TIPA-565164 format. One record per residue: residue in one letter; x, y, z of N, C-alpha, C, O in turn. Coordinates in steps of 0.001 Angstrom, whole numbers, plus 500000, padded with zeros to 6 digits. Layout:
# TIPA-565164
AXYZXYZXYZXYZ...
***
This chain:
# TIPA-565164
M528270508215513999528627506230513795528427505566512505527341505777511966K529410504672511801529233504303510945529685503221510865530873503053511141N528913502206510482529064500747511021529348499855509390528499499840508499E530546499251509302531529498985508695530942497275508172531232496858507051N530236496561509008530035495029508439529602495352507286529258496484506944N529595494144506476529271493992505645527869493131505024527696492665503898K526796493123506445525780492131506627524677493606505434524869494798505677S523984493311504654523199493422503926521626493026504307521701492033505032L520384493359504135518987493189503643518443493842503280518350494992503708I517651493212502007516887494367501127515456493058501861515359491835501964I514453494482502265513343493098502353512025494020500967511799495220501122Y511542493469500126511064493566498886508668492994499809507954492033500096E508682493980499788507345494342500504506389494190499535506124495094498743L505796493019499532505170492234498866503872492591499375503598491556499982N502940493318499528501795493880500493500537493280500278499669493628499479E500531492175501219499275491464500937498810489863500674497708489374500918I499810489306500190500071488089499245500318487151500209501428486985500715P498662486104500677498622485221501031499420483372500716499606482971499567K499660482788501565499874481719501061499561480964500527500303479984500456K497963480952499655497261480262498817497415480937497491497376480198496508V497623482519497258497979483129496175499779483106496022500281483566494996L500539482613496979502181482681496612502235481107495715503153480879494926E500990479990496007501474478539495939500775478286494898501065477267494270H499677479129494431498916479161493481500478479020491841500803478123491063Y501090480877492158502199481244491547502947480306491345503124480003490165I503621479550492359504706479096491938504726477614491292505549477239490457Y503474476690491930502787475586491000502109476322489172501649475526488354K502141476977489035501907477578487970503172477778486744503347477284485630Y503943478791487608505274478469486961506460478342487708507069479222488316P506683477304487608507890476054488720509215477076488302510106477083489150R509419477855487207510537478076486764511174480083487734512101480879487880S509577479741488092510141481350488560510732481854489541510823481092490502N511239483008489683512484482901491093511272482877492405511612482124493318L510255483412492569509731483138493765509723481399493700510195480856494699A509195480451492540509049478831493080510803478859493286510948478916494507K512056478845492694513462478501492911513497479371494454514140478462494978L513386480061495237513049480448496094513183479652497307513969479184498131C511458479814496793510411478313498303511155476894498035511460476234499029R511419476462496926511880475289496540513253475001497344513443473980498005K514068475926497208515532476348497796515365476240499092515465475155499664D515058477489499775515199477933501384513807477506502240513794477236503441G512551477509501269511353477141502232510679478653502832511344479667503042Y509322478522503021509137480011503559508080479406504231507630478263504158S507624480788505185506778480370506111505271481314506145505066482367505543E504407480631506969503149482032506985503564483222508007504521483035508758T502973484232508033502843485185509195501919484994509516501267484016509151F501411486122510557500288486229511368500619488062511729501662488635512045T498982488656511470499398490121512467498707490226513433497572490528513064S498780490133514566498009490632515806497202491754515782496117491535516321D497363493118515262496574493429514904495356493526515513494990492373515288A493958494280516432492993494103516558492032494763515331492417495668514591G490901494218515281489265495360515112489744495114513336490166493978513115E489717495760512506489637495390511245490918495732510448491422496689509861L491073494945510626492624494661509457493253495909508180492641495721507128H494027496784508087494731497291507352496237497647507445496936497583508456P496490497915506585497973497785505699498728499079506136499957499146506133W498239499686506361498581501281506396498619500993508421499452501693508997S498103500415508967498548499604510451499240498385510409499974498200511380S499218497626509679499805496767510397500886496130509524501160494932509587W501557497109508605503139497304507854503809498604509549504978498515509925P503104499313510038503764499800511390503972498458511733505144498113511585T503363497762512062503608496682513454504883495930513312505598495569514246F505160495666511623505775494754511201507093495823511575507823495533512522H507318496957510841508132497990511154508727498493512345509869498927512500R507627498355513317508110498533514660508421497208515375509443496721514892G508172496852515839507874495451516280506532495251517783506315494353518596V506001496426517553504483496132518311503497496045517564503661496046516344N502138495941518177501059495885517348500204496876517303500171497662518250S499340497038516191498855498257516341497907498841517648497206499847517534Q498016497979518996497119498280519814497849499143521030497279499654521994K499287499167520718500556499179521152501138500766520148501230501856520711H501403500608518936501554501774518680500469503088517857500687504234517465K499372502270517872498320503481517554498262503888516551497448504808516458I498875503584515487498932504265514020497828503548513282498075502481512719K496701504047513258495273503884512667494882504014511327494365503135510638F495224505428510922494788505464509593496157506212508461497247506585508896L495854506262507413496728507716506471496782508841507082495837509594507318N498159509011507418498676511121507341498069511069508528497385512090508605Q497851509872510331497236510954510670499118511117512036500188510521511910D498670512182513159499744512024513200500502511250514033499862511011515057I501913510607514039502384509130514635503200509690515819504108509222516506S502710510563515807504025511330516810504070510398518386505066510235519091K502710509897518633502824509040520076503559507745520028503795507030521002A504049507417518236504355506122518546506421506473518485507254505593518269T506636507502518665507865507388518805508679506526519498509697506013519031K508223506348520670508843505778521244509011503738520682509907502947520977F507887503538519923508296502563518659509325502344517602509234501287516979P510284503165517298511145504051516375510787502584515129510930501428515526P510370502855513792510717501788513398511922501204512594512588501997511928I512231499980512600513696499425512276514612500204511390515772500360511769W514114500848509939515211502140509309515695503219510629516820503681510820Q514441503436511444515341504379511918516475504090513303517488504782513405K516116502890514406517095502409515008518683502009514078519806502399514398L518339501178512945519855500936512219520704502158512105521759502310512721K520018503279511028520157504346511166521014504513513082522227504546513286E520552504544513535521128505579515199522373504500515653523279504675516468E522005503118514660523019502063515350524395502536514443525583502347514708G523748503248513228525001503166512146525220502876511522526376503060511139F524355502155510824524004501284509701523470502233508697522535502985508975S524068502214507485523130503157506117521792502054505728521557500847505792I521359502865505450519782502777505247519610503413503660520277504337503195G518634502730503040517945503383501473516091502557501593515840501358501715I515131503685501504513739503353501787512998503730500693513200504936500547F512364503391499980511796503501499076510039503070499000509904501901498639G508977503646499214507681503718499365507191502773500798506352501882500662S507848503098502245506986501793503130506235502858503607506429504047503860L505113501887503662504009502788504346504061503237505760504320502591506775Q503727504605505585503784505383507124505156505637507502505545505591508669S505961505933506401507524505989506471507635507711506596508541508140507310F506770508651505944506141509913505477507144510699507840507080509986508842P507719511942507818508539512508506722509541511727506193509448510552506546P510992512117505057512147510761505453512726511648506580512579512753507103L513494510485506650514876510663507166515694511171506496515364511074505314K516872511818506662517816512661506416519334512570507096519509512057508201G520345513103506338521825513260506680522525511444506988522123510345506607K523538511811507720523513510652507797522995509172507561521853508745507733N524629508197506926523810506835506892522696506767506600522006505814506959V522073508094505628520726507866504657521320507832503262521778508860502764K521323506686502629521525506871501651520616507792500398521084508605499600F519024507296500569518285507701499833516548507028500712516382505858501057F515641508015500856514982507920501582513450508408500182514011508871499188L512595508393500075511154508039499564510177507892499858509803506810499404P509076508585500666508113507839501404507507507805500782507495508536499792D506303506522501170504904505826500409504311506753499321505014507646498847T503281506602498990502415506782497695501341507269498268500398507331497479F501002507809499815499914508749500425500738509561500936500016510090501781A502108510227501071502197511170501722502339512697501243502543513125500107P502157513430502532501263514433502485501629515778501711501046516843501511Y503219515080501269504002516124500666505003515031499696505345513848499711P505198516181498921506767515449498088507785515125498815508162513956498739N508299515792499458509394515388500867510577514500500311509870513619499821A511572514188500098512712512685499596513581513440499876513672514547500406Y514289512638499414516124512610499913516767511407498962516441510221498916P517563511958498385518350513286497996516950514232496893516035513638496323K517174515772496860515845516360496793515702516368495505514730517032495145Y516425515781494497515969515409492936515095514442493155514210514605492314L514721513058494151513747512412493665512644513138493929511706512477493483E512152514353494513510939515021494481510067515603493141509000516205493018D510945515171492347510362515484491356509247513838490615508485513745489653F509561513156491331509418512011490853508312511792492053507150511583491706Q508699511841493718507486511646494354506333512665493349505469512117492665T506470513980493391505480515271492800504084514004491546502873514083491338F504644513506491297504623512585489612503770511505490262502764511229489608N503968510703491608504080509092491923502506509823492466501461509409491966L502492510979493571501568511085494456500632511620493752499443511424494003A501198512619492448499282512942491752499067511430490796497962511568490270L499475510496490500498292509098489986498430508841491063498538507738490528T498566508676492267498100508003493157496689508818493380495610508228493347M496781509968493568495388510643494153494087510806493197492930510975493580R494475510731492090493493510858490747492842509664490510491621509708490358N493659508167490425493466507015490389492894506739491722492549505559491649K492637507132492768492361506279493737490914505447494380490753504542495199A489958506324493493488579505290493575489139504366491686489699503271491630H488933504831491017489330504115489557490076504838488903490496505944489241T490346504118487679491288504765486696490229505618485395489225505447484703R491557506823485769490654508077484937491528508030483392492142507067482932G491377509200482875491967509589481979493399510447482251493563511104483279I494169510370481436495539510930480992495480512047480938494955512430479892E495893513099481843495558514841481964497293515075481289498320514399481253Y496810516590480770498086516857480248499075517498481086500060518050480597R498877517452482187500089517760483596500925516792483914502139516775484119D499671515571483931500634514001484294501461514063482761502637514171483107I501442514054481855502578513519481157503301514894480853504292514760480134R503086515857481149504567516767481262504884516435482424505995516964482435K504749515790483814505463515919484485506534514544484190507742514482484419F505509513360483530506326511985483096507298512958482291508285513218482979L507321513613480966507873513859480101509506514611480700510524514846480049K509286514778481796510268515652482497510945515119483222511933515669483709L510587513888483489511535512745484431512019512451483114513190512765482900I511249511815482013512369510803481220513352512016480597514455511478480492L513456513393480141513923513612479955515740514318481127516879514677480830N515162514200482049516159513522483309516792512377483669517438512208484704G516555511419482610516596510238483212516605509872483699517583509672484419M515258509287483840515139508951484987514695507636484934514723506907485926F514292507287483861514001506036483437514659505012482485515576505689482020S514712504282482142515354503414481409515002503055480092513794502926479892I515600502904479353514865502589478077513191501337477814512069501405477311Q514266500099478720513338499143479123512141499375479628511350498608479077T511581500089480445511241500520481562510035501312480555508831501092480690L510674502366479425509571503008478779509005502648477895508039503191477362Y509725501305477502509148500619476282507658500126476569506605500196475934K508149499432478188507186499048478724505941499482478845504985498865478375I505833500690479547505379501634479889503955501977478130502818501665477774F505422502962477548504519503060476036503758501675475249502946501821474335S504120500531475708503613499325475153502115499369475853501279499250474957H501510499495477117500605499620478193499977501009477688498755500962477832V500221501703477378499376502803476768498867502401475430497661502425475184F499726502044474590499335501250473259498426500459473236497502500494472424L498543499785473969497331498327474267495491499065475005494337498724474748E496009500042475858495178501066476485493969501649475155492765501866475288I494528501734474350493907502674473116493589501418472013492426501249471648L494353500808471655493688499468471286492264498828472055491353498559471272N492009498565473519491265497504474117491124498603475547492064498755476328T490074499155475668489958500054476949490026499080478088490150499538479224K489970498037477938490043496760478799490837496932479810490605496728481001F492142497459479113493628497442479493493370498630480771494093498251481692K492959499344481011492302500595481959493049499614483156494174499835483606S492337498707483481492104498225484690493682497883484621494247498726485318R494549497058484105495762497455484896496671498136484516497749497595484272R496539499231484388497164500836484398498019500867485928499145501256486238S496944500287486657497921500351488269498977499339488165499518499059489235L499379498745487151500102497671487061501851498674486462502965498151486492I501543500199485963502788500449485184503354500982486912504557500725486965Q502938501525488078503656502399489067504590501564489533505699502057489745P504373500033489822505618499572490533507140499300489775508262499212490273I506492499171487784507723499283487193508312500567487359509319500340488031L508247501960487096508168503144487623509307502868488218510442502595487829G508681503015489443508918503092490703510357502036491453511340502360492121F509895500810490979511268500318490942512340500314489906513469499907490180D512024500746488745513085501450487521514119502277488126515251502188487651V513821503400489509514558504176490170515069503868491081516199503961491559Y513773503305491440515018502287492861515735501792492816516615501899493671F515837500799491635517132499636491433518170500900491279518836500925492314K518432501594490701519376502684490085519662503243491257520836503550491465L518450503548492480519514504002494038519958503058494539520751503205495469L519629501890494132520413500531495216521859500367495064522758500402495905K521886500110493330523078499746492861524074500934492644525263500781492362K523344502323492836524405503574493137525472503616494489526688503631494679H523753503630495594524115503710497047524445502371497514524901502595498635K524487501182497338524614499972498526524112500101499658525034499924500454P523141500317500220522572500643502128522974499172501978523180498350501086Q522978499269503323523018497931504131522018497731504690522043496716505385F520596498593504688519463497864505219518581498542504213518623499771504161S517635497750503254516736498624502162515175497820502318514900496634502499T514494498794502192512941498070501814511979498894500446511586500049500282F511895497904499816510997498954498913509631498233498629509795497039498377F508298498663498604506926498399498817506273498536498080505913499709497980S505624497516497025504661497229496134503080497202496506503102496530497538N501988497472496317500717497536496381500601496729495786500418495765496530H500571496240494117500161496587493321499359495112493152498290495196492547V499703493950493555499290492579493689498070492700494365496998492130494162A498465493696495364497122493342496523496047494215495355495123493423495173G495842495195494699494746495407494580494121494830493885492893494817493975I494944494029492773494276493113491364493423491915492516492275491530492295M494242491465493722493503490790494063492016491382494543490941491158493987H492197492007495452491148493105495523490214493109494998489291492708495706R489845493479493674488981493533492532488403492358491911487204492105491788Y490114491175491266489791489763490631490184488635491681490186487470491284W490519488921493003489797486890493478488813486224492936488875485093492453K488355486570492973486727485736492558487369484748490958487213483527490975D487987485352489814487724485110488662489647484456488838490066484099487737S490384484343489641491436483281490074490832481959490809491207480792490696F490004482391491429489868481579492958488009481231492925487236481213493883P487718480985491440485783480808491647485552480056492726484767480421493601E486445478531492793486006477846493384485850478594495107485010478025495804D486573479744495747485593479966496744484503480264496883484108480905497857F483933479956496149482471481221496286481147480122495544480384480272494590K481420478763496764480467478056496629479106478359496492478282477478496246E478949478978496566477191479931497134476457480161496013475259479925495852N477675480902494804477314480971493604476764479911492121477576479366491374K475855479851492024475544479324490611476550478765489782476741477568489568N477248479847489283478099479471488337479606479648489351480041480779489565K480178478639489814480565479184490729481870478909489454482970479059489987Y481949478676488464483767477989488362483476479234486761483751478789485646L483176480041486839482819481183486077483693482231485992483537483280486617R484710481979485167485405483422485507485846484388484739485911483756483685D486166485355484497486809486432483835488391485905482814489353486524483270S488585485476482272490002485118481639491103486657481691492226486741482189F490550487395481212491512488783481497491694488757482667492706488216483113N490875489265483384490668489318484742491815488771485819492479489334486689A491716487271485292492343485803485683493907486311486048494499486312487128A494399486811484496495896486947483824496249488180484788497402488320485195S495415488907485075495894490382485407497038490423486636498037491083486918L495963488862487409496603488333489029498053487618488164499066488104488667D498255487032487498499200486415487023500440487630486553501618487575486906I499955488482485859500864489609485279501704490333486423502908490571486521A500489490622487345501226491488488506502583490662489154503746491027489330L501669489009489496502975488145490294503905488394488909505063488656489236N503763488385487883505332488343487438506381489487487153507589489358486952I505573490716487188506399491879487900506770491700488985507993491565488999A506426491644489716507167491416491026508132490343491510508913490313492461D507748489237490291508437488086490335510070488510489923511114488328490549Y509793489180488535510955489908487658512011490329488381513160489989488098Q511552491526489915511677492487489919512297491640491323513403492126491557I511981490587492294512791489987493385513796489442492544514833489385493206G513992488967491262514977487832490777516460489225490118517460488685489645L516460490493490142517254491535490333517860491289491568518979490806491739L516749491784492750517307491957493944518052490818494683518749491014495679L517761489119493875518357488268494469519564488456493782520504488361494571D519894488666492726520697488457492544521853489867492750522943489882492179F521527490623493364521991491868492982522767491895494732523632492723495019Q522227490785495787522228490742497044523049489298497055523771489126498037N523011488314496123523725486973495773525538487508495807526402486862496400N525788488728495080526740489076494331527199490077495623528385490408495652R526533490440496410527348491156497668527039490200499207527149490625500357G526662488920498800526458487881499737525645488428500971526113488375502108G524212489036500649523775489712501860521868489300501440521388489405500311K521470489063502093519824488544502611518475489419501584518283490635501565I517983488746501094516538489204500657515383489031501518515355487858501890W514571489598501916513603488997502167512012489247501727511744490421501982V510898488574501172509688488979501133508934488513501701508807487347502073V508168489627501874507349489989503304505948490218502801505927490565501620S504558490097503492503494490440503269502996491389504235502404492411503888A503170491149505173502921491548507051501282491036506911500776490533507914L500572491151505834498978490228506379498719489816504844499422490370503998G497922489042504505497299488477503680495609489147503316494937490051503811Q495371488034502055494171488628501533493247487133501876493822486201502437K491967487042501528490810485863501409489895486220500667489839487430500445A488735485219499944487628485384499591486502486562500298486752486519501503I485927487087500177485122487923500690483448488119499787483534488722498717N482357487748500107481274488513499640480842489016500309480520488664501444W480623490634499459479755491781500052478373491831499876477778492860500195G477606490608499286476092490903498694475955491458497834476948491855497223E475123491645497543474577492502496576475475494397496571475576495163497530Y476075494647494809476859495229495198476140496869494883475509497070493845I476323497833495811476172498511495862476581500281494976477168500935495838P476495500867494077477359502102493222478128502856494072477449503525494851E479347502979494188480061503934495553479797505320494990479452505720493878I480085505924496166480404507609495736481686507873495991482221507631497073T482193508331495112483794509615495195483461511004495740482483511645495353L484053511296496366484034513073496281485837513582495131487035513305495191D485015514333494340485964515037493364486477516185493552487454516696493004S485346516839494859485993518466494547485435518762496106484305518972496545E486820518676496763486563519423498554486440519832498036485870519221497132D486672521192497747485264522718497559484741523090497383484678524303497581D483670522256496723482419522434496757481820521827498092480960522496498665L482225520555498659481434520173499837481802521705500521480789522339500816L482937522303500779483199522805502316482142523945501748481177523905502511N481988524643501033481544525837499925480302525220500194479797526313499934L479717524796500357478253524499500511477581524112502070476451524152502556M478876523740502524478496523706503913478964525105504755478702525209505954G479708526209503984479973527441504925480981527051505674480795527559506779L481888526465505678482830526000506057484599526314505300485145525890504282E484984527139506272486443528439505698487693527198505287488415526628506105K487685527001503821488300526501502904490193526527503530490831525499503301T490677527299504016492022527417504613491729526571506256492838526158506592N490772526216507253491127525677507539491299523972507716491707523396508725Y490968523497506733490690522326506188492025521759505063492336522725504365K492874520512504698493470520091504210493359518918503931494012518149504637F492566518361502894492383516771502783493487516156502621493937516392501500V494260515340503347494371514591502288495108513677502620495110513421503824P496062512790501650495580511435501070495340510583501691495857510302502772S494337509888501008493877508664501742493354507637500681493186507936499499M493153506606501123493057505135499947491229505584500015490687506288500867H490475504782498608489507505060498544488788503952499212489325502879498934P487325503775500327486501505240500351487305505662501742486828505421502851D488134506090501616488617506692503124488487508541502630488471508758501419I488420509484503375488048510638503657489261511109504966488903510708506074N490279511698504961490928512229505829491374513378505807492229513743505001V490770514235506841491185515812506941491634516042508002491313515407509007E492894517488507984493851517691508915493120519015509008492963519719508010C492584519419510447492312520523510775493111521212511344494120520874511964K492305523108510981493519523683512098493765523572513356494797523396514003N492856523678513571492564523749515082491187522666515756490839521678515110K490399523086517334489644521785517377488615522686517168487486522201517240L488713523985516904487174524442516660486879524282515454485686524329515154A487951524030514350487708523745512830487222522008512795486393521399512119L488221521580513916487568520168513773486086519610514047485360518778513503K485963520702515452484295520475515943483661520490514898483048519468514589N483618521591514085482543521862512830482291521427512025481147521237511614L483755520988511312483552519541510432482961518537510548482262517915509749R483404518239512202482665516874512680480804516953512790480069515975512655S480313518481513084478980518737513294479127519009511472478873517833511214S479231519321510780478635519299509177478703518076508695477758517547508110F480027517421508934479542515641508142478792515260508541477880514945507776A478601514985510133477139514798510338475650514564509990474947513554509981S475452515718509740474669516441509060473855516040507571472703516221507177L474973515456507022475382515305505416474475513202505692474782512142506237T473237513834504807472397512288504755471815511806503049471551512553502106D471754510320503124470855510269502034469297510585502578468943511145503616L468738510183501809467068510720501812466283509727502724465053509752502772D466964508940503373466669507950504259467022508300505523466714507590506480D467785509564505668468557509826506908469864508974507930470130509043509130C470606508005506515471787507716506333472818508587506268472549509463505447K474013508757506830474652509484506981476073508631505814476430507489505526L476482510105505470477436509720504567478905509366504925479712508599504400F478978510272506107480203510050506241480595509374507580480071510048508467I481059508677507942481164507594508806482607507979510058483802507951509763E482289508161510810483984508275511209484453507140511968483770506774512925R485423506585511708485966504769511898486904504924513354486984504061514229Y487598506299513355488472506337514739488177507452514995487562508213514247E488752507790516553488289508906517193489836510119516542491032509960516297P489277510763516522490485512036515665491624511813516678491577511729517905V492877511725515645494272512087516376494646513245516429494676513857515362N495095514009517787494847515682517472493937516468516385492761516530516743N494144516929515451493160517632515108493123516935513858492591517656513013T493552515571513291493912515150511770492109513856512196491749513318513243I491511513865510824489978512669511338490047511673509911490608512056508885N489515510615510018489766509604509217488279509365508746487821509027509838F487264509309507929486350509149507547486185507839506333486864507352505428T485160507688506809484746506467505365483624506972504989482629507043505710L483716507453503559482268507099502632481225505924502761481404504707502713N480016506711502949478549505301503298478140505539501912478008506744501701S477868504716500778476615504544499981475768503750500191475887502677500782S474667504294499641473492503771499855473222503138498163473896503168497134K471543502442498623470627501629497787469816503394497217469751503807496059V469344504050498403468786505182497937469575506431497353469212507351496620L470742506133497929471196507147496954471147507303495861470903508354495269S471433505989495311472182505310493920470659505456493314470844505492492098K469233505559493561468530505648493113468092507057493098467444507415492115T468292507747493847467236509152493871468458510292493711468041511450493729N469731510147493575470985510425493025470938512178493951471474513251493673K470004511735495130469471512609496010470354512854497243470273511891498006L471469514175497857471439514287499781470567515170500537469698515829499967K470709515203501484469837516068502195471118516596503338471866515803503910Y471158518030503500471919518901504415471242519799504821470783520683504098N471050519698506213469463520607507845468399521039506469467952521991505829N468399518770506651467296518663505916466491519919505045465371520427505103I467648520104504258467488520546502385468178519471501702469208518841501943T467195519441500655467530518068499458468983518724498663468974519903499016Y469601518615498212470292519231497231470424517710495866470188516535496149G470739518087494833471734517094494116473376516081494839474416516548495303L473123515213494723474836514645494562476099515861493902477031516361494530S475759516056492616476916516838492037477111518154493245478157518354493863N476176518747493352475954519760494577477497519993495395478347520882495440F477355519046495813478520518839497115479676517806496501480193516824497033G479885518377495218481037517498494301480998516227494294481788515637493556F480212515592494989480031514234494576479736513565493341479066514235492555S480229511856492793479739511399491957479973509507491691480813508895492350F479579509199491228479356507378491149480686507302491043481323508355491089V481201506360490920482033505668490436481911504027490197481690503206491087E482135503701488584481841502297488710482964501776488702483843502088487899R483145500436490089484307499998489749483770498216489919482609497812489856D485047497371490148484500495720490001484000495458491345484690496082492151L483268494924491793482813493993493110483819494110493530484490494453492556G484607494052494572485677493464495534485245492307495943484187492031496509T486656491228495435485451489673496168487142489445497041487121488382497661G488351490112497176489415490258498049489373491037499214489122492239499297Y489668490165500193490018491285501674490525490465502588490448489250502768H491456491995503541492111491644504336491785490173505367490764489615505768F492962489990505480493583488413506330494665488825507618495249489908507638P494782488060508394495871488314509080496514487523508607497545487694509258K496784486527507757497635486081507632498529485858506316498116485513505209G500177486205506793500699486773505176502117485404504882502025484279505374I503108485779504158503750485474504116505413486038504660505747487210504832F506378484646504873507775485632504853508838484076503800508870482853503936I509554485106502797510468484012502475511755484789502576512127485945502777S512275483541502328514159484604502472515408483707501843515436482495502055N516336484295501140517216483733500669518589482839501464519582482305500971D518057482984503065518786482229504002517996481339504664517094481636505447P518430479959504261518161479091504871517396479242506034516212479014506280Y518513479762506823518367479777508263517310480607508874516513480427509794D517508481361508240516131482399508671514864481445508644514362481434509767I514239480716507836513224479958507546513102478422508451512106477790508802K514565478158508642514796476940509709514589477275511176513858476633511931I515385478463511544515201478742513179513372479326513342512764479301514412Y512679479894511789511531480092512610510534479097512616509576478962513377N510934478360511567509677476886511663509934476305512733508992475597513090E510853476287513454511688475451514479510533476223515591509722475566516244K510634477554515644510549478164516837509202479091517079509095479677518156S508202479216516099507567479402515958505995478484515038505066479139514566N506060476981514985505226476288514551504652476735512987503496476573512596G506057477488512017505286477507510918504860478633510864505355479285509945C503902479317511669503719481100511039503502482015512763502952482086513862I504785482715511458505277483839512760504622484938513240503665485011512469D504502485993514147503865487177514624504814487745513132505502487060512375T504467489542513082505255490123512726505789490789513628506712491519513267T505524490783514662506203491628515385507692491400516032508432492146516674S507833489778515496509238489224515987510472489453514819511663489155514913F509571490242513424511129490540512842511907491464512996512774491788512184Y511626492132514334511890493453514201513589493385514785514632493914514401C513120492159516241514455491865516917515490490905515738516695491122515606H514704489813514942515412489730514283516391490156513319517308489436512925I516166491425512919516969492783511686517858492833512313518937492345511976L517561493706513881518429494132514571519361493148514805520472493208514278N518891491850515860520254490398515786521307490504514683522518490721514650Y520109490202513579521573489815512387522097490938512142523171490924511541F521605492012512463522858493086512101524444493332513135525628493518512852K523513493182514637524802493372515315525355492333515936525871492150517039D525047491429514600525486489735515339525071489453516589526126489539517217N524329489207517275523860488314518234522801487619518280522052487744517311N522541487034518964521581485803518613520419485766518346520184486967518214L519392485197518144517765485417517804517209485227518788517152484136519355S516620486426519222515200486520520309514781485753519928514907485095518896T513862485731521234512867484316521412511482485203520374511123486377520464I510952484084519424510258483988518883508751483987518967508229482912519262N507886485151518725506871484569519017505836483515517922506130483441516729N504748482821518436504371482121517910502536482130518444501922482464519457K502171481516517003500532481430517288500280479937517308499143479505517500
***
C-alpha cells in the first residue's frame, strides 16, 4: 500500500541540546536559521520520563517508540531489542501505513528496513554491521563505523586504511566539492595546530549530511530523520568553557578557554546551516521540519580528575584470561562502555566471572556491570581508579600484571563538564505545533507524546491528549 497524501516531515535530531544552549546561540546569532525559527514560530522544552541514569541510546527510542525506557527496556547499544517489538519505532509504523520513509543515523535503528516504502535507510554509527539500504550506502557506513570505533575514547591519528576508504568514496562521487573543501581545510588546520584535533568530530556530521541531503533531494520521502551527536560531544567536554558561571565553587569561575568555547559555536553553526537547507527544502514542498533533542545536558562537576583507561586490544584481554575468542564479539559502544555479545549462556557466565576477577591493586573491579544481560549480550563500563593510574598494575586471580598486558592503556581526555539532563528542546516551522503543545503541556512536553502527533499528522486525525509535567 502506498499513501499518496502530500504531507511530509523531516526531524533533525540534534542530540541533547537544552534550552540554555539554544537561547545562548540565538541571542549570539540573531540572524541564524534557529533564531528565525524560534522568533517566528517559537519553541518548547521537552522532558524524558526515562528512569535512572539517562543515556541517548535509551531516550531516543523513547521518542521514536512513544513509551519510556521502563516499557521498551532498551538500556544499551547493540543489545537484543526483540522484546521491544510491541512498541515499533515511528518509521516502521508509518511504512506499514503506506508512507515513504528515509532514515539516516537515528539511534538504535539497526537493522535497516528495506523494500516497499523505504527510500533509504542508514542505521546509526554504533551499528554492529554496515548494512544499509540501498546497498551502495554500505561503503559509506563502513567508513562511518570505522571512524566511530577508532575515535570513541579520544581522537587518534589518521590511518592509511581510513584514507583509502575515504578516497574510494570520493571517487564514487559520494561527497560534494564544498564538503571536500571543508574536510581538507580542517586537516590542514590540524597540521598547523594540533589543538584542532579536538574538533575532528565535527567532520563526521558534515560528511553524513552531504550524503543525506543528496538522498533526500533524490527520493523525497514523506517522513525522514537525520541524527547528529556532534554538538552533544562538544557540550560534554567544554560546557565549562562556554558557561563558566555554572561552576561557582571554582575560584576562577569566569576563566574559560576561548578555543574550546568557540568549538560549541562552530558545532552549532554546522547544525544551523544544515537546518537552513532542510527548512528551504520543506518550505518548497509545503512540509514540516522539526528540531528535537530528546534530552538535554547541564553543568556537572565530577570532582578530581582520574585518568581514564580504554581497551585497545580485545584479543590481548581474552587471551590472558584464557577465553576462547570465537565465543565473543565486542560490539560498538560509546566510551567508557564495553558491550559484548556472547555465543551462548556458558560463554556469558565465563566472561562475567573472568571480568569480575580483574581488579586494581586495591581490589576495585575494572569492569562494572551496569545492567543485567539481555539474552547473551552484556554491558560493562570501565572503572578507572587513582591507584590504577599511579601503579599501572592490575590483578587477575591474585597475580599482578602490567596494564598493557591486558590490552589497556590510559587516554588523555578533557574533564567532562556537561552531562545528561531530562529536559531538551522542540522546534517546528509550523506554529500550530508549538501552539497546541504549549496550550496542552504547559510548555514542557513529554517526548513520548510525539509518536501519536506524527501518526495523527500523516493520517489527518486530531491531536491526541498530550502528556505534560
